C-alpha positions as a Markdown table, in Angstrom:
| # | Residue | x | y | z |
|---|---|---|---|---|
| 1 | Met | 140.4 | 63.8 | -99.7 |
| 2 | Thr | 140.4 | 64.9 | -96.1 |
| 3 | Gly | 136.6 | 65.3 | -96.1 |
| 4 | Asp | 136.1 | 61.8 | -97.6 |
| 5 | Ser | 138.4 | 60.2 | -94.9 |
| 6 | Thr | 136.5 | 62.0 | -92.2 |
| 7 | Ala | 133.2 | 60.8 | -93.5 |
| 8 | Arg | 134.4 | 57.2 | -93.8 |
| 9 | Ser | 135.8 | 57.3 | -90.3 |
| 10 | Arg | 132.4 | 58.6 | -88.9 |
| 11 | Tyr | 130.7 | 55.8 | -90.8 |
| 12 | Arg | 133.0 | 53.0 | -89.6 |
| 13 | Arg | 133.1 | 54.0 | -86.0 |
| 14 | Pro | 129.5 | 52.9 | -85.1 |
| 15 | Arg | 130.2 | 49.6 | -86.8 |
| 16 | Arg | 133.3 | 49.1 | -84.7 |
| 17 | Glu | 131.4 | 49.9 | -81.6 |
| 18 | Leu | 128.7 | 47.3 | -82.4 |
| 19 | Ala | 131.4 | 44.7 | -83.1 |
| 20 | Ile | 133.1 | 45.5 | -79.8 |
| 21 | Val | 129.8 | 45.2 | -77.9 |
| 22 | Leu | 129.0 | 41.9 | -79.5 |
| 23 | Leu | 132.5 | 40.6 | -78.7 |
| 24 | Leu | 132.3 | 41.8 | -75.2 |
| 25 | Gly | 129.0 | 40.1 | -74.5 |
| 26 | Ala | 130.0 | 36.9 | -76.2 |
| 27 | Ala | 133.3 | 36.8 | -74.3 |
| 28 | Gly | 131.5 | 37.3 | -71.0 |
| 29 | Ala | 129.1 | 34.5 | -71.7 |
| 30 | Gly | 132.0 | 32.3 | -72.8 |
| 31 | Leu | 133.8 | 33.0 | -69.5 |
| 32 | Val | 130.7 | 31.9 | -67.6 |
| 33 | Phe | 130.5 | 28.7 | -69.7 |
| 34 | Leu | 134.2 | 28.0 | -69.1 |
| 35 | Ala | 134.0 | 28.6 | -65.4 |
| 36 | Thr | 130.9 | 26.6 | -64.7 |
| 37 | Arg | 132.2 | 23.5 | -66.4 |
| 38 | Gln | 135.2 | 23.3 | -64.0 |
| 39 | Gly | 135.3 | 21.5 | -60.7 |
| 40 | Trp | 134.5 | 24.0 | -58.0 |
| 41 | Ala | 134.5 | 21.6 | -55.1 |
| 42 | Glu | 135.1 | 18.0 | -54.1 |
| 43 | Val | 133.5 | 15.7 | -51.5 |
| 44 | His | 136.0 | 13.3 | -50.0 |
| 45 | Thr | 134.2 | 10.3 | -48.5 |
| 46 | Ala | 136.0 | 8.0 | -46.0 |
| 47 | Ala | 135.0 | 4.4 | -46.8 |
| 48 | Pro | 135.7 | 1.5 | -44.4 |
| 49 | Arg | 138.7 | -0.6 | -45.2 |
| 50 | Pro | 139.6 | -2.3 | -47.5 |
| 51 | Leu | 137.4 | 0.0 | -49.7 |
| 52 | Pro | 139.3 | 3.0 | -51.1 |
| 53 | Pro | 138.1 | 6.5 | -50.2 |
| 54 | Gly | 135.8 | 8.1 | -52.7 |
| 55 | Val | 136.1 | 11.6 | -54.3 |
| 56 | Val | 133.1 | 13.3 | -56.0 |
| 57 | Thr | 133.8 | 16.4 | -58.0 |
| 58 | Glu | 131.0 | 19.1 | -58.2 |
| 59 | Thr | 131.2 | 21.5 | -61.1 |
| 60 | Gly | 129.8 | 25.0 | -61.2 |
| 61 | Gln | 127.2 | 23.9 | -63.6 |
| 62 | Glu | 125.9 | 21.5 | -61.0 |
| 63 | Leu | 126.2 | 24.0 | -58.1 |
| 64 | Val | 124.8 | 27.0 | -59.9 |
| 65 | Pro | 122.7 | 25.8 | -62.8 |
| 66 | Ala | 121.0 | 29.1 | -63.2 |
| 67 | Ala | 124.2 | 30.8 | -64.4 |
| 68 | Asp | 124.4 | 28.6 | -67.5 |
| 69 | Ala | 120.8 | 29.3 | -68.4 |
| 70 | Leu | 121.3 | 33.0 | -68.1 |
| 71 | Ala | 124.4 | 32.9 | -70.2 |
| 72 | Val | 122.4 | 31.2 | -73.0 |
| 73 | Ala | 119.8 | 33.9 | -72.7 |
| 74 | Ala | 122.5 | 36.6 | -72.9 |
| 75 | Leu | 123.8 | 35.1 | -76.2 |
| 76 | Ala | 120.3 | 35.2 | -77.6 |
| 77 | Ser | 120.0 | 38.8 | -76.5 |
| 78 | Leu | 123.2 | 39.6 | -78.5 |
| 79 | Ala | 121.6 | 38.2 | -81.6 |
| 80 | Ala | 118.5 | 40.4 | -80.9 |
| 81 | Val | 120.7 | 43.5 | -80.7 |
| 82 | Val | 121.8 | 43.0 | -84.3 |
| 83 | Ala | 118.2 | 42.5 | -85.5 |
| 84 | Thr | 116.5 | 45.4 | -83.5 |
| 85 | Arg | 116.7 | 49.1 | -83.6 |
| 86 | Arg | 115.8 | 52.2 | -81.5 |
| 87 | Ala | 113.4 | 51.4 | -78.6 |
| 88 | Leu | 113.5 | 47.6 | -79.1 |
| 89 | Arg | 117.2 | 47.7 | -79.1 |
| 90 | Arg | 117.2 | 49.6 | -75.8 |
| 91 | Ile | 114.9 | 47.1 | -74.3 |
| 92 | Thr | 117.2 | 44.3 | -75.5 |
| 93 | Gly | 120.1 | 46.1 | -73.9 |
| 94 | Val | 118.2 | 46.3 | -70.6 |
| 95 | Leu | 117.5 | 42.5 | -70.8 |
| 96 | Leu | 121.1 | 41.8 | -71.6 |
| 97 | Ala | 122.3 | 43.8 | -68.6 |
| 98 | Gly | 119.7 | 42.0 | -66.5 |
| 99 | Phe | 120.9 | 38.6 | -67.5 |
| 100 | Gly | 124.4 | 39.6 | -66.6 |
| 101 | Ala | 123.3 | 40.8 | -63.2 |
| 102 | Gly | 121.4 | 37.6 | -62.7 |
| 103 | Ile | 124.5 | 35.6 | -63.4 |
| 104 | Ala | 126.4 | 37.7 | -60.9 |
| 105 | Ala | 123.7 | 37.2 | -58.3 |
| 106 | Ala | 123.6 | 33.5 | -58.8 |
| 107 | Val | 127.4 | 33.0 | -58.5 |
| 108 | Gly | 128.1 | 35.7 | -56.0 |
| 109 | Thr | 125.7 | 34.4 | -53.3 |
| 110 | Gly | 128.5 | 32.0 | -52.2 |
| 111 | Ile | 128.8 | 28.3 | -52.3 |
| 112 | Ser | 128.9 | 26.8 | -48.9 |
| 113 | Ala | 130.0 | 23.3 | -47.8 |
| 114 | Ala | 126.4 | 22.4 | -47.0 |
| 115 | Asn | 125.4 | 23.3 | -50.6 |
| 116 | Val | 128.2 | 21.1 | -52.0 |
| 117 | Leu | 127.2 | 18.2 | -49.8 |
| 118 | Ala | 123.6 | 18.5 | -50.6 |
| 119 | Thr | 124.3 | 18.5 | -54.4 |
| 120 | Ala | 126.6 | 15.6 | -54.1 |
| 121 | Ala | 124.1 | 13.6 | -52.0 |
| 122 | Ala | 121.4 | 14.4 | -54.6 |
| 123 | Gly | 123.6 | 13.3 | -57.4 |
| 124 | Ala | 124.6 | 10.1 | -55.7 |
| 125 | Gly | 121.0 | 9.4 | -54.9 |
| 126 | Ser | 120.0 | 9.7 | -58.6 |
| 127 | Gly | 123.1 | 7.8 | -59.8 |
| 128 | Ser | 124.4 | 10.8 | -61.7 |
| 129 | Ala | 127.5 | 11.6 | -59.5 |
| 130 | Ala | 130.9 | 10.6 | -60.9 |
| 131 | Ala | 133.8 | 9.6 | -58.7 |
| 132 | Gly | 137.4 | 10.5 | -59.5 |
| 133 | Ala | 140.2 | 12.9 | -58.5 |
| 134 | Ala | 139.9 | 16.5 | -59.9 |
| 135 | Ala | 142.7 | 18.0 | -61.8 |
| 136 | Gly | 144.6 | 20.9 | -60.3 |
| 137 | Ser | 145.4 | 21.8 | -56.7 |
| 138 | Val | 142.7 | 22.3 | -54.1 |
| 139 | Thr | 142.5 | 24.0 | -50.8 |
| 140 | Ala | 141.1 | 22.0 | -48.0 |
| 141 | Gly | 138.1 | 23.5 | -46.2 |
| 142 | Ala | 136.2 | 21.6 | -43.6 |
| 143 | Ala | 132.4 | 21.8 | -43.5 |
| 144 | Pro | 130.8 | 24.6 | -41.4 |
| 145 | Ser | 130.6 | 24.1 | -37.6 |
| 146 | Gly | 127.0 | 23.3 | -38.0 |
| 147 | Thr | 127.8 | 20.2 | -40.0 |
| 148 | Gly | 130.7 | 19.1 | -37.7 |
| 149 | Gly | 132.9 | 18.5 | -40.7 |
| 150 | Ala | 131.4 | 15.0 | -41.4 |
| 151 | Val | 128.0 | 14.9 | -43.1 |
| 152 | Pro | 126.9 | 11.5 | -44.4 |
| 153 | Val | 126.9 | 11.3 | -48.2 |
| 154 | Thr | 125.4 | 8.0 | -49.4 |
| 155 | Gly | 125.6 | 6.8 | -45.9 |
| 156 | Leu | 129.3 | 7.7 | -45.4 |
| 157 | Pro | 131.0 | 10.7 | -43.7 |
| 158 | Gly | 132.3 | 13.3 | -46.2 |
| 159 | Gln | 134.5 | 16.4 | -46.2 |
| 160 | Val | 134.3 | 19.3 | -48.6 |
| 161 | Val | 137.4 | 20.6 | -50.4 |
| 162 | Phe | 137.1 | 23.7 | -52.5 |
| 163 | Ala | 139.1 | 24.3 | -55.7 |
| 164 | Ala | 142.1 | 26.6 | -55.3 |
| 165 | Phe | 141.4 | 28.5 | -58.5 |
| 166 | Pro | 138.5 | 30.9 | -58.0 |
| 167 | Trp | 136.3 | 29.7 | -60.8 |
| 168 | His | 133.4 | 31.6 | -59.3 |
| 169 | Gly | 135.5 | 34.8 | -59.7 |
| 170 | Leu | 136.0 | 34.1 | -63.4 |
| 171 | Ala | 132.2 | 33.6 | -63.7 |
| 172 | Leu | 131.7 | 37.0 | -62.0 |
| 173 | Ala | 134.1 | 38.6 | -64.5 |
| 174 | Gly | 132.0 | 37.2 | -67.3 |
| 175 | Ala | 128.9 | 38.5 | -65.8 |
| 176 | Ala | 130.4 | 41.9 | -65.5 |
| 177 | Ala | 131.3 | 41.8 | -69.2 |
| 178 | Val | 127.7 | 40.9 | -70.1 |
| 179 | Val | 126.4 | 43.8 | -68.0 |
| 180 | Ala | 128.8 | 46.2 | -69.6 |
| 181 | Ala | 127.7 | 45.1 | -73.0 |
| 182 | Gly | 124.1 | 45.7 | -72.1 |
| 183 | Val | 124.7 | 49.1 | -70.7 |
| 184 | Val | 126.6 | 50.2 | -73.9 |
| 185 | Val | 123.7 | 48.9 | -76.0 |
| 186 | Val | 121.2 | 51.0 | -74.0 |
| 187 | Trp | 123.5 | 54.1 | -74.1 |
| 188 | Arg | 124.4 | 53.9 | -77.8 |
| 189 | Ala | 121.2 | 52.3 | -79.2 |
| 190 | Gly | 120.5 | 55.2 | -81.5 |
| 191 | Gln | 124.0 | 55.4 | -82.9 |
| 192 | Leu | 124.8 | 51.8 | -83.4 |
| 193 | Pro | 124.2 | 50.6 | -87.0 |
| 194 | Val | 121.1 | 48.6 | -87.9 |
| 195 | Met | 120.3 | 46.0 | -90.4 |
| 196 | Ser | 119.7 | 47.3 | -93.9 |
| 197 | Ser | 116.0 | 48.2 | -94.6 |
| 198 | Arg | 116.5 | 47.3 | -98.3 |
| 199 | Phe | 114.3 | 44.3 | -98.0 |
| 200 | Asp | 111.6 | 45.9 | -95.8 |
| 201 | Arg | 108.0 | 45.9 | -97.2 |
| 202 | Pro | 107.5 | 49.0 | -99.4 |
| 203 | Ala | 105.2 | 51.7 | -98.2 |
| 204 | Ala | 101.5 | 51.4 | -99.0 |
| 205 | Ala | 100.2 | 53.4 | -102.0 |
| 206 | Gly | 99.4 | 57.0 | -101.2 |
| 207 | Thr | 101.9 | 57.0 | -98.3 |
| 208 | Pro | 104.2 | 60.0 | -98.6 |
| 209 | Val | 107.8 | 59.1 | -99.2 |
| 210 | Thr | 110.3 | 60.9 | -96.9 |
| 211 | Ala | 113.7 | 62.0 | -97.9 |
| 212 | Glu | 115.3 | 59.0 | -96.1 |
| 213 | Ala | 113.0 | 56.6 | -98.0 |
| 214 | Arg | 113.7 | 58.0 | -101.5 |
| 215 | Pro | 116.3 | 55.9 | -103.4 |
| 216 | Arg | 119.7 | 57.5 | -103.6 |
| 217 | Lys | 121.2 | 58.4 | -106.9 |
| 218 | Arg | 123.1 | 55.7 | -108.7 |
| 219 | Pro | 126.8 | 55.9 | -107.8 |
| 220 | Gly | 129.5 | 56.4 | -110.3 |
| 221 | Gly | 131.0 | 53.5 | -112.1 |
| 222 | Asp | 134.4 | 53.3 | -110.3 |
| 223 | Ala | 135.0 | 50.3 | -108.1 |
| 224 | Ala | 135.7 | 52.3 | -104.9 |
| 225 | Thr | 132.3 | 54.1 | -105.1 |
| 226 | Ile | 130.4 | 50.9 | -105.8 |
| 227 | Trp | 132.0 | 49.2 | -102.8 |
| 228 | Glu | 131.1 | 52.1 | -100.5 |
| 229 | Ser | 127.5 | 52.0 | -101.7 |
| 230 | Leu | 127.3 | 48.3 | -101.1 |
| 231 | Ser | 128.6 | 48.8 | -97.5 |
| 232 | Arg | 125.9 | 51.3 | -96.9 |
| 233 | Gly | 123.2 | 48.8 | -98.1 |
| 234 | Asp | 122.5 | 50.6 | -101.4 |
| 235 | Asp | 122.0 | 48.8 | -104.7 |
| 236 | Pro | 124.3 | 50.3 | -107.3 |
| 237 | Thr | 122.2 | 48.9 | -110.1 |
| 238 | Val | 119.2 | 51.0 | -109.1 |
| 239 | Gly | 118.8 | 54.0 | -111.4 |
């Protein structure tokens, strides 16, 4: 019984590792999606009386559009991790880590007041910017000295106010999780389980059959043994 328990533990461990890697990468991409859809900054525009002042909220998706695209690519790489093996899986892990590093580079470059004002001006010029107060507290931050704190947005002076919660920090944490998942895939590519080769095309006639390719013996009739063979990808009906 002890030997059977040890064998089962050794068999299940790689599967748990693969599940953890997939969850880690998916959670990292999810954090990036969550963070980039929040308001990262506001542009307060002082309008002449009796017009009310305008407030334009800029999300991380608008300020750092590359982060969203790289997060989508990271999710696609996670799907490829399941479908590949050996060298291709290592290449996929490198790509996954690269996508995470790209997200970190895009978010970590820093969002300046000038960037926010330019994005708001571009959105207002195309008619896509939405006005309204952002939820949550914000910390006032005037524009850089080069802008004088009052840069015209749609013809009116504006001031940038950054969100108090560090959403870009949350996006960086998600990027780090994606990078970690990619590194683990590269490191454990040979040990992580692969999809069953049961439906692979059979070898051509005359090709020698290796010991791994030979069909295993039919398991016993008890339910526990049959379930174990199914979990390994074997067909218990094959004689």
